[in-house]
N, C-alpha and C positions, 0 to 999 in steps of 0.2 A: 503493499499499499503506499501511495504517497504521502509521507509524513508531514509534507508542507501544507496539506489541507487542513487548516485550522478549524475546529469544531466547537460552536457554542450551542448552548441549550437554554431557552427562555421557559420559565414556569411562572404563570400569571397566579397571584394570591389575592382572594379577597374575603377576609374574615373566616378564614379556614386554615389556620397555622398548623393545627395538628395533622391534616392531610398532607399539606405541603412538606412539613417536617420529616414525615414517614417517608415521602418520596426522595428527599434529600438524602437521609440516611441510606437509602437503598442505592443510590447512584453516585455517591460521593468519591467512591473509589474507582469509578469506570475511567480506565486510562484513555479510552476511546475519544472521552469528551475532554477538551481542553479547558472550557469555561462554562460554569453554570451560573446564570443570572436569574434571581428571584425578583420579580416586580411586584411590590405590594401596591395594589390598586386603589390606594387611600383607604385602607381597612379602618374600621370604627372600632375593632377590639384590640386585643394585644399582640396582634400579629407580627408587627414591625420588630417589637422588642423580643419576641420569643424566636422569631426566626433569624434574629441578628446574633443570636447566640452560637448559630452553626457556621458562620461565615468564616471564610479564610482566603488565602490566596487563589483559591480555585473557584469557591463558591461567593458571589457577590449579592448583596441585597440593595436594591435601589427602589425608590418611591416615586411613583408616577405624581405628576403636578395636579392632576384630577382623576376622578372614576369616569372615564369616557367609555367604558365597556370593553368588551373582549378585544376587538380589533385594536383599539386605541392603547391598551395595556401591552398587548404583545408587540405593537410597533415600537413601543417605548423601550422594550427590552432588546428587539431586533436592532434598532439604531444604536443603541449602547454597545452591543457586540461587533457590528460592523464598524462603526465609526471610531469607537475606543480601542477595539482589540482585532481589527482586520479579520474577522472570521470569515471563512470560505463557505462553510456550510452550517445552516441554522436548523436546529431541531426545536420544534414546537411541542410541549407537553403539558397535558392537564395535570393538576396535582393528584387527581385520582385515577392515575394509570400505574401500571407495573410492567417494567419491561427489562429484559436482561441484556447485558453488554453485547451479547453476540448479535443481537439485532441492530445495534447501532454500528457494529463493526462491519456487518453485511452491507447494510445500506451505503456506508462510505465507500467500500470495495465495488459495489453496483455502480455508483455515481462516476467511478473513474473508468469502470469497464464499458458501461452503457450511456454515453454523453448525451445521447438524445433525451433523457429524463432530467426534468426539472424538480420534480416531487416524487418522493418515495416514502412508503411505509410498510408495516407488516400487517398481518391480518388480525382484525380487531375481534377479541373473545370478550365474552361476559365474566362475572364474577366467579361463575362455575366451570369456566373453561371452554365453554361451547361458542362456536362462531355465531356472532350477533346477526340479526335478521338482515341488517343493511350494512355489510363491511365495506361497501362503496356504494355510489348511485350515480344516476344520468344527471346532467345539468337539467334543471326543471324549466319546462316552458310554461308559458301563461296557463294555457288550458290545464296542464298538471297542477299548478298551484290553486287555481281556481276550484278545481274538483276536490282538492286537498283540504278545503275548508269544511267540507261536510262528511259526515259519517259514511254516507253511500258513495259519495266521490272517493273517498280514501279506499273503499272496497274496488272501484273501479280502476284506480291507479295502481292496486297492489300488483308487485312485480318481484319475482325472486332473484336476488343477487347472489349467486353461487361463485365460490371460490374454484377456479379451475388448476387443480394441483398439478397437471401435466405441464403447466406453464412455470417458468422460474420467475417470471414477472408478468403479471396480468396488466395489460394497459386498461385503466379507468378514466372515467371523466371527473368524478369528484371523490377526493380522498379525504375520510373523516378527520376533523380538526383535532381529535383529542391526542394524538400522536402523529407528527409527520416530520420529515425533513425537506427543506428547500434550499437551493443555490443562493448565496448571497448575491450574486450578479443577476439571477432572475427577479429576485425581490426588488432590487434597485430598478430593473427594466420595466416591471409592471407597477412601480410606484407602491410597493408594500400592501399590507391588507387596506380595505376601504373602511374608514373609520366612521362611516355614517350609519352604521348599525351598532346598536348597543349590545344586543345579543341576537345570536341565530342568523343563519344564512351566510355566514362568513365563509363556509367551505365552498358553497355554490358561487358565490361572489368571485372568489379566488381562482376557482376553476375556470369560470368564464373569462377571467382576465388573462389566465394562462393559455387557453384555447385561442382567443384572440390574437395572440402573440405567436402562436404556433408551437407551444411548448406541450411535453407530454408527461402524464402523471402515472405512476404505476404502484402496484401492491406485491411485494416480495413473498410469494405463496409458502414458501419453507419456514418462516419466522413470523412469530405473533406477539401479541401484548395484551394485557388484559386491561379494561376500562370499567370503572365502577359506575359510569353514568350520572353526570350532573350532581354529585355530591355537594359542590360549593353552591351552585344554582338552588338546589332544593333546600338548602339551609337559609337562603337569603330571600327568597321570594315565594309568596303563596302561588299555588298552581295557576289560578286564574289570572294573575299577573303575568305569568310566563307566556300564557297563551296571548295575551294582548301585546306583550313585546315581539312575540314570534310573528303576530300578524303585520305589526308595523315594519318589520325587517323584510317580510314578503313583500308588501307595498313598494318599499323602497328598492328592492332587488328587481322587480318587474318594470318599475318606471326607468330605472337607469340601465339595466342591462337586457331586459327584453324589449325595451323601448316601446312600451304600450303607451297609447294615447290617453287623452282625458275620459273616453267613454269607456274603455276597459278598466281605467283607474277608479271610476265610479261604481262599476260592477264590483271590483274586488273590496271596496270599501263597505258596501252593502252586504257581500257575501261575509265579510268579517263581523258585521254586527249580528247576522243572522245565526252564524257560527257560534258565537259567544253565548248566545241565549241556548242554542242547542247543547252546548257544551254544559251549561249550569243544569239544565233540566236532567241530562245523562248524569251529571255528578250527584244531583239530590236522589236520583233514583238508586245508584250505587250506594250512597250512604244510608238510604232507607233500607235497601236490601241487606247491608252489612249489620244494621242495628236488629233487624228481624232474626237473621241467622245467629 
């Protein structure tokens, strides 16, 4: 491997220092990672103080100037790694993931061997070690997102995304954002993450920007990582709030990247209102059923 490829990893923390510290302890001795930067996204708990106890020459803790959301916080760390430490490969990891060093080593090796790839990751598993339902997905169209607002529509949209283990690297459109690696020069070329969403749709936006520039993304099928799924988000927001944020991000994505006009924009806004009512009804039915049982 070319040892000149300097590798940095960004972990975004918000009011979840226990999960973040657990990850730090797991990866702090990975020699394949040159620098780990923890971005505290203006936490309101003891996160900064607690995480700071684990910093050293390899593990850095920086604090964003505001809580601008997922894309903003990750960009904050990415700029730090590229501008201050000249990193060539940037890994993005949620605090609630677990991965072994061999995955990092393989991704770096494949970046050298297959120069056509701009983004690489492994196969995402759930907490029980099973492949998740969507280990990758297609870039969403306007029609797909419109149907996705409704229970019936989600049934229509349903598609299996299987891992083809006969391929060393599967070409995919959207790589999950919980754990991925991207070349620094590519990030510069696409102007980094789009900071106009607070949460959600970052992966689809990133994939669209990469596709528009002719870059390829892939999943290495012989390596995997575990994702505990939105530990930090679930601790911070109520379920209905996350749905509202999700719909705001969908609207922005479709306006900016699917380039929809005002008519389609109005349809999405109306669909969001109806969907929220549907969600509340279904949620109340679930709560009532749970109480009865």
